[in-house]
A tleap script that builds the chain and sets N, CA, C and O, in Angstrom:
source leaprc.protein.ff14SB
mol = sequence {
  NMET PHE GLU GLY GLN PRO GLN HIE GLU LEU
  ASP ALA LEU MET LYS SER ASP PRO GLU PHE
  ARG GLN LEU TYR HIE ARG HIE ARG GLU LEU
  ASP LYS GLN VAL LEU ASP ALA GLU LEU GLY
  VAL LEU PRO VAL ASP ASP ALA THR LEU ALA
  ARG MET LYS LYS GLU LYS LEU TYR ALA LYS
  ASP ARG LEU THR ARG MET PHE ALA GLN ARG
  HIE CHIE
}
set mol.1.N position { -28.882 46.426 88.841 }
set mol.1.CA position { -29.977 45.562 88.092 }
set mol.1.C position { -30.582 44.691 89.347 }
set mol.1.O position { -29.824 44.316 90.242 }
set mol.2.N position { -31.679 44.456 89.364 }
set mol.2.CA position { -32.762 43.625 90.153 }
set mol.2.C position { -32.514 44.078 91.730 }
set mol.2.O position { -32.386 43.334 92.703 }
set mol.3.N position { -32.486 45.549 91.682 }
set mol.3.CA position { -32.632 46.239 93.086 }
set mol.3.C position { -34.103 46.209 93.530 }
set mol.3.O position { -35.065 46.427 92.794 }
set mol.4.N position { -34.129 45.992 94.471 }
set mol.4.CA position { -35.587 45.935 95.045 }
set mol.4.C position { -36.209 44.569 95.161 }
set mol.4.O position { -37.137 44.301 95.924 }
set mol.5.N position { -35.557 43.643 94.254 }
set mol.5.CA position { -36.290 42.439 94.325 }
set mol.5.C position { -35.469 41.395 95.544 }
set mol.5.O position { -34.280 41.507 95.845 }
set mol.6.N position { -36.248 40.582 96.015 }
set mol.6.CA position { -35.680 39.843 96.903 }
set mol.6.C position { -34.464 38.780 96.757 }
set mol.6.O position { -34.538 37.867 95.935 }
set mol.7.N position { -33.576 38.917 97.426 }
set mol.7.CA position { -32.249 38.474 96.850 }
set mol.7.C position { -32.689 36.891 96.701 }
set mol.7.O position { -32.467 36.360 95.613 }
set mol.8.N position { -33.415 35.979 97.937 }
set mol.8.CA position { -33.732 34.736 97.419 }
set mol.8.C position { -34.123 34.372 96.315 }
set mol.8.O position { -33.795 33.273 95.868 }
set mol.9.N position { -34.953 35.274 95.604 }
set mol.9.CA position { -35.545 34.763 94.466 }
set mol.9.C position { -34.227 34.856 93.196 }
set mol.9.O position { -34.115 34.075 92.251 }
set mol.10.N position { -33.543 35.747 93.429 }
set mol.10.CA position { -32.206 35.821 92.615 }
set mol.10.C position { -31.334 34.800 92.715 }
set mol.10.O position { -30.852 34.184 91.765 }
set mol.11.N position { -31.130 34.618 93.853 }
set mol.11.CA position { -30.404 32.965 94.266 }
set mol.11.C position { -30.960 32.036 93.683 }
set mol.11.O position { -30.377 31.277 92.909 }
set mol.12.N position { -32.270 31.971 94.008 }
set mol.12.CA position { -33.015 30.622 93.472 }
set mol.12.C position { -32.847 30.566 91.826 }
set mol.12.O position { -32.633 29.525 91.205 }
set mol.13.N position { -32.956 31.620 91.351 }
set mol.13.CA position { -33.086 31.475 89.717 }
set mol.13.C position { -31.603 31.304 89.225 }
set mol.13.O position { -31.394 30.732 88.155 }
set mol.14.N position { -30.509 31.820 90.036 }
set mol.14.CA position { -28.945 31.326 89.631 }
set mol.14.C position { -28.781 30.076 89.843 }
set mol.14.O position { -28.131 29.420 89.029 }
set mol.15.N position { -29.325 29.486 90.964 }
set mol.15.CA position { -29.162 28.092 91.110 }
set mol.15.C position { -29.796 27.190 90.237 }
set mol.15.O position { -29.106 26.205 89.973 }
set mol.16.N position { -31.092 27.240 89.622 }
set mol.16.CA position { -31.916 26.634 89.162 }
set mol.16.C position { -31.703 26.817 87.375 }
set mol.16.O position { -32.124 25.947 86.612 }
set mol.17.N position { -31.072 27.934 86.928 }
set mol.17.CA position { -30.828 28.172 85.523 }
set mol.17.C position { -29.607 28.600 85.098 }
set mol.17.O position { -29.266 29.773 85.252 }
set mol.18.N position { -28.811 27.670 84.508 }
set mol.18.CA position { -27.500 27.996 84.121 }
set mol.18.C position { -27.213 28.924 83.317 }
set mol.18.O position { -26.181 29.595 83.319 }
set mol.19.N position { -28.394 29.025 82.371 }
set mol.19.CA position { -28.014 30.111 81.363 }
set mol.19.C position { -28.371 31.450 82.020 }
set mol.19.O position { -27.946 32.386 81.344 }
set mol.20.N position { -28.922 31.772 82.961 }
set mol.20.CA position { -29.422 32.823 83.884 }
set mol.20.C position { -27.892 33.463 84.553 }
set mol.20.O position { -27.257 34.511 84.433 }
set mol.21.N position { -27.737 32.167 85.313 }
set mol.21.CA position { -26.485 32.721 85.894 }
set mol.21.C position { -25.167 32.940 85.196 }
set mol.21.O position { -24.281 33.610 85.727 }
set mol.22.N position { -25.035 32.403 84.053 }
set mol.22.CA position { -24.019 32.842 83.049 }
set mol.22.C position { -24.150 34.089 82.717 }
set mol.22.O position { -23.188 34.853 82.791 }
set mol.23.N position { -25.332 34.483 82.309 }
set mol.23.CA position { -25.520 35.818 81.753 }
set mol.23.C position { -25.321 36.718 82.701 }
set mol.23.O position { -24.692 37.728 82.385 }
set mol.24.N position { -25.821 36.563 84.125 }
set mol.24.CA position { -25.629 37.427 85.133 }
set mol.24.C position { -24.156 37.544 85.322 }
set mol.24.O position { -23.739 38.702 85.305 }
set mol.25.N position { -23.293 36.620 85.493 }
set mol.25.CA position { -22.037 36.803 85.570 }
set mol.25.C position { -21.037 37.640 84.232 }
set mol.25.O position { -20.042 38.360 84.315 }
set mol.26.N position { -21.736 37.215 83.191 }
set mol.26.CA position { -21.315 37.991 82.012 }
set mol.26.C position { -21.475 39.301 82.082 }
set mol.26.O position { -20.528 40.004 81.732 }
set mol.27.N position { -22.832 39.985 82.597 }
set mol.27.CA position { -23.155 41.412 82.700 }
set mol.27.C position { -22.376 41.765 83.600 }
set mol.27.O position { -21.798 42.818 83.333 }
set mol.28.N position { -22.134 41.342 84.505 }
set mol.28.CA position { -21.354 41.986 85.909 }
set mol.28.C position { -19.943 42.144 85.331 }
set mol.28.O position { -19.348 43.148 85.722 }
set mol.29.N position { -19.269 41.311 84.440 }
set mol.29.CA position { -17.916 41.240 84.115 }
set mol.29.C position { -17.950 42.279 83.011 }
set mol.29.O position { -16.888 42.898 83.069 }
set mol.30.N position { -18.848 42.812 81.861 }
set mol.30.CA position { -18.961 43.781 81.052 }
set mol.30.C position { -19.336 45.092 81.762 }
set mol.30.O position { -19.020 46.108 81.145 }
set mol.31.N position { -19.924 45.251 82.894 }
set mol.31.CA position { -20.257 46.205 83.714 }
set mol.31.C position { -18.816 46.592 84.196 }
set mol.31.O position { -18.421 47.680 83.778 }
set mol.32.N position { -18.154 46.043 84.827 }
set mol.32.CA position { -16.633 46.248 85.386 }
set mol.32.C position { -16.000 47.005 84.041 }
set mol.32.O position { -15.811 48.213 83.902 }
set mol.33.N position { -15.756 46.041 83.189 }
set mol.33.CA position { -14.825 46.782 82.062 }
set mol.33.C position { -15.353 47.788 81.052 }
set mol.33.O position { -14.666 48.367 80.210 }
set mol.34.N position { -16.321 47.887 81.194 }
set mol.34.CA position { -17.195 49.380 80.369 }
set mol.34.C position { -16.471 50.334 81.469 }
set mol.34.O position { -15.645 51.192 81.157 }
set mol.35.N position { -16.913 50.056 82.861 }
set mol.35.CA position { -16.419 51.588 83.946 }
set mol.35.C position { -14.881 51.536 83.800 }
set mol.35.O position { -14.380 52.654 83.689 }
set mol.36.N position { -13.869 50.326 83.770 }
set mol.36.CA position { -12.777 50.701 83.444 }
set mol.36.C position { -12.300 51.463 82.281 }
set mol.36.O position { -11.420 52.325 82.284 }
set mol.37.N position { -13.010 51.024 81.261 }
set mol.37.CA position { -12.825 51.667 79.702 }
set mol.37.C position { -12.953 53.211 79.924 }
set mol.37.O position { -12.146 54.030 79.485 }
set mol.38.N position { -14.118 53.522 80.692 }
set mol.38.CA position { -14.594 54.603 80.645 }
set mol.38.C position { -13.689 55.680 81.839 }
set mol.38.O position { -13.772 56.907 81.791 }
set mol.39.N position { -13.051 55.104 82.620 }
set mol.39.CA position { -12.323 55.615 83.705 }
set mol.39.C position { -10.760 55.545 82.847 }
set mol.39.O position { -9.790 56.146 83.311 }
set mol.40.N position { -10.667 54.770 81.605 }
set mol.40.CA position { -9.462 55.021 81.261 }
set mol.40.C position { -8.325 53.814 81.715 }
set mol.40.O position { -7.176 53.736 81.279 }
set mol.41.N position { -8.972 52.889 82.721 }
set mol.41.CA position { -8.092 51.983 82.940 }
set mol.41.C position { -7.736 50.868 82.297 }
set mol.41.O position { -6.659 50.273 82.274 }
set mol.42.N position { -9.018 50.592 81.643 }
set mol.42.CA position { -8.888 49.542 80.662 }
set mol.42.C position { -8.944 50.040 79.043 }
set mol.42.O position { -10.027 50.251 78.496 }
set mol.43.N position { -7.627 50.208 78.329 }
set mol.43.CA position { -7.611 50.855 77.137 }
set mol.43.C position { -7.976 50.010 75.869 }
set mol.43.O position { -7.287 49.158 75.307 }
set mol.44.N position { -9.144 50.429 75.581 }
set mol.44.CA position { -10.039 49.880 74.570 }
set mol.44.C position { -10.288 50.966 73.439 }
set mol.44.O position { -10.070 52.123 73.798 }
set mol.45.N position { -10.651 50.806 72.311 }
set mol.45.CA position { -10.856 51.745 71.361 }
set mol.45.C position { -12.473 51.950 71.295 }
set mol.45.O position { -13.204 51.160 71.893 }
set mol.46.N position { -12.993 53.016 70.565 }
set mol.46.CA position { -14.506 53.172 70.757 }
set mol.46.C position { -15.282 51.931 70.278 }
set mol.46.O position { -16.234 51.441 70.886 }
set mol.47.N position { -14.747 51.462 69.075 }
set mol.47.CA position { -15.722 50.375 68.476 }
set mol.47.C position { -15.687 49.144 69.481 }
set mol.47.O position { -16.676 48.414 69.416 }
set mol.48.N position { -14.927 48.877 70.193 }
set mol.48.CA position { -14.938 47.587 71.377 }
set mol.48.C position { -15.550 48.171 72.368 }
set mol.48.O position { -16.263 47.434 73.049 }
set mol.49.N position { -15.466 49.663 72.758 }
set mol.49.CA position { -16.194 49.905 73.686 }
set mol.49.C position { -18.042 49.932 73.471 }
set mol.49.O position { -18.948 49.577 74.225 }
set mol.50.N position { -18.041 50.478 72.195 }
set mol.50.CA position { -19.703 50.181 71.713 }
set mol.50.C position { -20.119 49.064 71.813 }
set mol.50.O position { -21.140 48.847 72.465 }
set mol.51.N position { -19.473 48.128 71.228 }
set mol.51.CA position { -19.841 46.503 71.368 }
set mol.51.C position { -19.908 45.878 72.855 }
set mol.51.O position { -20.720 45.055 73.278 }
set mol.52.N position { -19.047 46.372 73.399 }
set mol.52.CA position { -19.028 46.046 75.086 }
set mol.52.C position { -20.390 46.578 75.625 }
set mol.52.O position { -21.209 45.803 76.120 }
set mol.53.N position { -20.565 47.621 75.541 }
set mol.53.CA position { -21.809 48.334 75.885 }
set mol.53.C position { -23.036 47.617 75.391 }
set mol.53.O position { -23.780 47.116 76.234 }
set mol.54.N position { -23.339 47.512 74.043 }
set mol.54.CA position { -24.323 46.906 73.400 }
set mol.54.C position { -24.505 45.162 74.060 }
set mol.54.O position { -25.575 44.741 74.499 }
set mol.55.N position { -23.530 44.537 74.013 }
set mol.55.CA position { -23.590 43.257 74.649 }
set mol.55.C position { -24.097 43.191 76.007 }
set mol.55.O position { -24.921 42.341 76.348 }
set mol.56.N position { -23.595 44.119 76.833 }
set mol.56.CA position { -24.349 44.579 78.234 }
set mol.56.C position { -25.555 44.950 78.185 }
set mol.56.O position { -26.248 44.625 79.149 }
set mol.57.N position { -26.102 45.615 77.247 }
set mol.57.CA position { -27.556 46.030 77.478 }
set mol.57.C position { -28.262 44.648 76.930 }
set mol.57.O position { -29.237 44.258 77.572 }
set mol.58.N position { -27.884 43.960 75.910 }
set mol.58.CA position { -28.589 42.712 75.674 }
set mol.58.C position { -28.614 41.676 76.621 }
set mol.58.O position { -29.552 40.878 76.626 }
set mol.59.N position { -27.650 41.595 77.457 }
set mol.59.CA position { -27.486 40.964 78.787 }
set mol.59.C position { -28.524 41.212 79.588 }
set mol.59.O position { -29.338 40.317 79.814 }
set mol.60.N position { -28.661 42.514 80.160 }
set mol.60.CA position { -29.680 43.063 81.108 }
set mol.60.C position { -31.190 42.734 80.517 }
set mol.60.O position { -32.140 42.302 81.169 }
set mol.61.N position { -31.159 43.009 79.310 }
set mol.61.CA position { -32.743 42.782 78.887 }
set mol.61.C position { -33.093 41.215 78.580 }
set mol.61.O position { -34.208 40.731 78.384 }
set mol.62.N position { -31.831 40.562 78.595 }
set mol.62.CA position { -32.405 39.012 78.389 }
set mol.62.C position { -32.583 38.447 79.917 }
set mol.62.O position { -33.401 37.554 80.136 }
set mol.63.N position { -31.702 39.062 81.069 }
set mol.63.CA position { -31.738 38.816 82.437 }
set mol.63.C position { -33.256 39.428 83.024 }
set mol.63.O position { -33.972 38.819 83.820 }
set mol.64.N position { -33.472 40.398 82.598 }
set mol.64.CA position { -34.862 41.022 82.985 }
set mol.64.C position { -35.878 40.341 82.544 }
set mol.64.O position { -36.716 40.022 83.387 }
set mol.65.N position { -36.062 39.995 81.357 }
set mol.65.CA position { -37.190 39.148 80.820 }
set mol.65.C position { -37.187 37.788 81.095 }
set mol.65.O position { -38.214 37.191 80.774 }
set mol.66.N position { -36.015 36.946 81.770 }
set mol.66.CA position { -36.243 35.621 82.367 }
set mol.66.C position { -36.584 35.816 83.668 }
set mol.66.O position { -37.160 34.851 84.171 }
set mol.67.N position { -36.384 36.911 84.487 }
set mol.67.CA position { -36.494 37.110 85.934 }
set mol.67.C position { -38.174 37.280 85.914 }
set mol.67.O position { -38.911 36.826 86.789 }
set mol.68.N position { -38.598 37.998 84.780 }
set mol.68.CA position { -39.841 38.234 84.865 }
set mol.68.C position { -41.029 37.170 84.533 }
set mol.68.O position { -42.156 37.117 85.026 }
set mol.69.N position { -40.423 36.333 83.537 }
set mol.69.CA position { -41.163 35.166 83.287 }
set mol.69.C position { -41.114 34.318 84.642 }
set mol.69.O position { -42.083 33.905 85.278 }
set mol.70.N position { -39.902 34.173 84.900 }
set mol.70.CA position { -39.989 33.116 86.244 }
set mol.70.C position { -40.989 33.676 87.174 }
set mol.70.O position { -41.382 32.722 87.845 }
set mol.71.N position { -41.558 34.692 87.522 }
set mol.71.CA position { -42.164 35.189 88.633 }
set mol.71.C position { -43.379 36.014 87.800 }
set mol.71.O position { -43.551 37.213 88.021 }
set mol.72.N position { -44.099 35.375 86.955 }
set mol.72.CA position { -45.355 36.100 86.404 }
set mol.72.C position { -46.075 34.572 86.127 }
set mol.72.O position { -47.206 34.501 85.646 }
savepdb mol mol.pdb
quit
């Protein structure tokens, strides 16, 4: 996520916006958990995995909108 975006812009938003920072870290946490679940490392049922993926997608959409609003 945010590949190709200047790192200093992402860092500035992380420092200035606590909601963005919290959501960014939550997205990274979910990303790892989903990957672990898909690899069989994290045992979760299908409903839990679907819920994690949905939350991860929501977080990504929200982060993308917040980033875009900041830079337009």
